[in-house]
N, C-alpha and C positions, 0 to 999 in steps of 0.2 A: 535421368528420365525427365522429359519435359512434358508436363501435363496441367490439368486445370484443377483447382481446388476442390471442385464439387465431387471428384471421384477419388479423393484421398483416401477416404476409409474404404469405400466400395471396391476399390480396384488396386490402388497402389500397396496398402497395407496387405492385402491377400497375396500380392505379388511377392512382397518381401518375405512373408511367411511361406510361401510355396517353394521359394528359392531355398530358404534353410531346411525345409521338410524333405524336398526331392533332390535337391544338388548339393545340400550341406554349404551353401555360401549365399552372401547376399547378391541379389540381382544387379544392383546398381549402388554406387557410392552416395550419389547427390540427386535430390529432387529439386527441379525447377518450376515452380508453380507460376504459370503465366495469368495475368489478370483479364478482366473482360474489357472490351472496347466500348466505351460509353460516350455520349456526347457531352458538352460542357455543363449541362444540367444534371448529370450523373445518371441519365437514362440509358437503357440498353438500345443499341442500334436495332432499328425494325423498319421495314417497309412501310407499315401502316403509319408510323410517326414521321416518316419522311426525314429522318435524321441520319441516314445512312449514305455516305458519300460514295460516288463511283470511283474506285481506285484507279481505273484506266483514265478518266477524265482528270484525276488529279496528277498522275504521271505526266499526261499531255500538256498540263499547265506549269507543274513545278518541276518536272524531271523525276526520274526513278531515284536518284540519290537524294534529291530534295525530300521527297515523300518519306523516305527511309529514315533521314535525320530528323525529320518532323514527328515520325511516329516515336522514335527512340527518345526523342527530348521529352516527350509527355509520357512516358512509360517507366516510372520507377519499379525497381525489382519487386515482383510479388503482388504489386497493387493494381487495381483497376486502371486502365489506360483512358484518360479524359481527353478524347480528339478534339484537337483545335487546329483549324486549316492555316492559322496565322503561322503557326509553327512549322507547317510545310514550306510557307513562304520564307521563313527564316532559313529554313535548309537550302531552298534555292539560292538565297543571297549568299549564304555560306559558300556554295559552290562557286558562285561568281567571284567571291573573294579569293578563293585558291586559284581559279583560272587567271585572275588579274594579277596576282602575285608572281604566278609562273611566267606570264607574260613579260612582266617587269624584269624578272632575273633573266629570261631569254635575250631581253634587249641589250644587257650589259656584255661587253666584248672584253674577254680576259687578256691581260698583257703581262707575261711572266717576268719581264724585264723591270717592271714597276716594283718599287718598295711598297711594303704594306704600310698604309698609314696608322698612326698610333690610334685614332678612333676606331678603325676597323678592328685592329688586334684587341682592342678592349671589348669591343661588342662580341666578338667571337669567344673570348674567354668566357664572358657572362653568359651567352646563349648555350654554350656546351653544358655549363653547370645546370641552367633553367631546363634544358631539354632532359638531362639525365634524371633531374629531380621529378619532372613529370612523367617520365617513363615508368619510375618507381610507383608513382601514384597510381598510373593507369593499369599496371600489372596487378596492383593489390586490388583495385576494382573489379577485375576480370576473375580474379580468384575467388571474390565474394560474390560474383555474378550482378554486379552493379553495372549493367551495360550503359544506363543512361549518364551515370557518373562518370564512367569512363570517356563517353563520348563528350560530355561537358569539358572534362579536363583537356581532351584533345582539342576542342573547339577553341577554349581559350588560349591554349598553347598557341595555335596557329594565328588565331585572330588578333589577340592582344599582345602577345610577346613577340612572336615572329614578324608578323606585318607590321604592326604599328610601331615597333620599337627597333627589332634587329634590324630589319630591311633598310629603315630610315636612318640608322646609324652607319651603316656601310655604304649607302648608295653613293656612287661617285658622281661628280658634277656633270651638268648637262652635256650629253654627247662625248664624254670622256671615259676611256677605258676603266677597268678596275683590275687592281692587282691579282695576279695569279693565286696567290695563297687565300686571299679573303673569297676569290670566286669559287675554289674548290671546296672551301669550308661550308659556303652556302650551297654548293651543289650537294654536299653530304647531309646537310641539315634538311634540304627538301627531300632527299631520298628517305630519310628517316621518318620525316613528317608525313608523307605520303603512304608509307607502310603503316603507320599509326592509324592513319586515317581509311585504309582500305577496307576493313570489315565494316564500316559504317557507310562508305561512299565508294563501291567498287569500281563504278563505271568512269568517273572523271579521274581517279586516282590511277587506274591502268593506263588510261590515255596520256596523262600526263607523265607517268613513270616510263613508258615507252619512248617519249620524246625528251626526257631528262638526259638520256646518254644514248650511245649507240648499243642496241641489244641484239643479240644473235636470235635466229628463228626459234621459236618455241619458247622463248623466255617470257615469263609473266610475273607480274607482282603477286599474283596468287601463291607461287610457289617460294616466294621469299619469306624469311623469318621475320617475325615482328622484332624490333629493337629491343634489346635486353638491357635492364638496368645496370648502371655503373655507379661507383662512388661520386657524389658531388658534395660541393662546398656550400653550405647554408650561408656561410659568411659573404661570400662572394655575391650571392643572390640578394641578401639583405642590403648590402652596400648599394647595389644597383638599384633596388627599390627606392632609396633615398635620392639617388640621381633622377628617377622618373618623376618622384614628387617635386623636385626642384624645378625640373624641366616644365611641368604642369602649371606651376605657379607663375613662372617666368612668361610663358605663352598666354596665360590669362592676363598678365599685366600688358602684355602687347595689345592684346585684344580691346582691353579696357580703354587704352590711351591711344589706339588706332596707329600703333608703331609698326610699320611693314616688316616682315621677316628679313629683308635685305639690309635693314639697318642693325648693324652689329652694337651689342650693349656690352658694358664693362660691369663684371660682376663682383662684388667684394664679399669676403667671408671672414668672419672674426677668427683670428688666429689662435683664440683660447678655446676653440671648440674641438673636441677630439672625436665627437660621435659620427661626424660626416667624413667619409674617406675620401681622399684625393686620388684614388686608383683608377678613376673613370673620368677625370677632368676632360679629357679630349672628346669623349662623348657628349659631355655636358655642353662643351663649347659648340659642338655641332648642331646637337639637337635644339638647343636654346638660341642658336645664331649668335654667339658671344663673340666679342673681340679678344677678351682675355679674362682670367679669374685672378684676382689679387686678394693677398691677404691683408687685412687691416687690424691693427691693435686696438684700435678705439671705434667707437660707433661713427659710421658716415653720415655727416650731417646733410639735411635736406635731400635724403635719398629714400626711395621706396624700401622698406625691410619687410623681410618675411622669416619664418620659422621653418625648418625641417627637423622634427624632434626638436632637440634643443640647440641645434646649430643656426646661428644667425646670418642671414645673407642680406645685402643691400644692392640695390640698382640704382645708380645716379643718371638721372635723364631729365631733359628740359620739360618734359611733361608736368604739368602742375598737379601735386599730390594733395587731395583734400584731407587735411590734418584730422578734422573733426570726424570724417569718416573712418580713417585709419583707427582713431582712438575708439570709436563704436565697435568695429570688428575686433580690435584687441581686448575690449572689456567682454564681448561676447565670447571670445575664446577662453579668456581667464575664467569666466564663470563656469564654462563647460569642463575645463581642466580642474577646477576647485571641486566640482561635483563627482568627477570622475576619481580624483584623488580621495575623497571622502569614502566612495563607495568600495575602494581597494582596501583602504585603512580599516574600514569597518569589517571587511572579511577577514583581514590579518589580525585583528582584535579578537577574533571570535575563537576560543580555545577548541571548540569541536572541529572547526575547520582545520586548525593546526594538527589536530591529532589524527583526522581521518584522511586529510589530502596527502598525496605523494610528496616526496621532496622536491621533485620536480615542478609540481604545480605550485607549491609554496614559493620556490624560488623565482618561478615566473611572475608572482604577483609582487614579489618583492623588487623585481625589475621594474614593473609597472609603476610602481610606488615611487622608486628613484627617478625614473624618466619624467614623471608628472611633477615631481618636485622641481626638478631642473628646469622643465619648460615654464612652470609658473614663475620661477625666479627670473627667468629671461623676459617673460611678458611684463611682469612688474617693472622691470628695469626700462624697457621701452616705452611703457606708459608714463613713466617718471620723466623721460626725455621730452615726450610729446607734450605733456601737460604744464 
């Protein structure tokens, strides 16, 4: 039953009692309470206040899908909806993102004779796991009626993971064909993503799904099943998260020193670091525009260095590095990590926490403690070399 909380006692409770009294069974299993649409100042919508937007004008301006997404983004389950027109604009922008990603995919021409590049193979392995993880999260949100959370999980998967990372990792060179294996994997990913998005954005997903493949008459995405969750590897996802962090730092270094993307850099990684997996080196090389990745047993002198977890990386480049600025940044990071470690150790030294917390929570805190200690040791070593 979907209803408003105002009639919970006067109508819903009486329906339940009547169901048991006259039919001997409950009339419904779940009751979903909708909130009231209010403006950003938490006032009820009314003509006298002039704070009630015209839905038809919103649809004309942002599109029906954009308005649906905007309304859902600001409507947590069971709570009042604080309408914000900027969120409908965000919904429209999301629709544009989906359309542009589809257009990019459609521009690629498959060639089944081409071997699959290693960077594409690695990207497919990662996104398969990430997609399955998110499908499980979305299903859990649906089961608990958290529609806005399910939408946000889908939004982040498409925008942040699929568009920003996966498509960039598998994208072939300019006007070059794509190998058939990666092309079909990407088509499959797009099909599943469109089905996940369809409950929230029915119009654009129907249009794109019809054009994703040749469909027989009467076929509709409305009749397709939502993707079902499968097992996934948290380890693979965690490894790739570290790759994304490394790529972000390298891109920041390029921007700071005005190094164009076409200029390939050489990346060094300390070979005594085991926390950073080398399983996604080909993706790292492509996304960070690297010439190669080398292992180094010692610190690379005169190079820009950075950390991902406790793994130490270096980039040697002619760009002049401001040593004093690097020392300042390291000292700030060290101060933060020392404070973080102190808070974790305080928690672990509390007998009540150890008694009441689950074994998994305690284990997670101990891992945080070990990670912080390792990172502090690396930071102190780097400061020692610079000072």
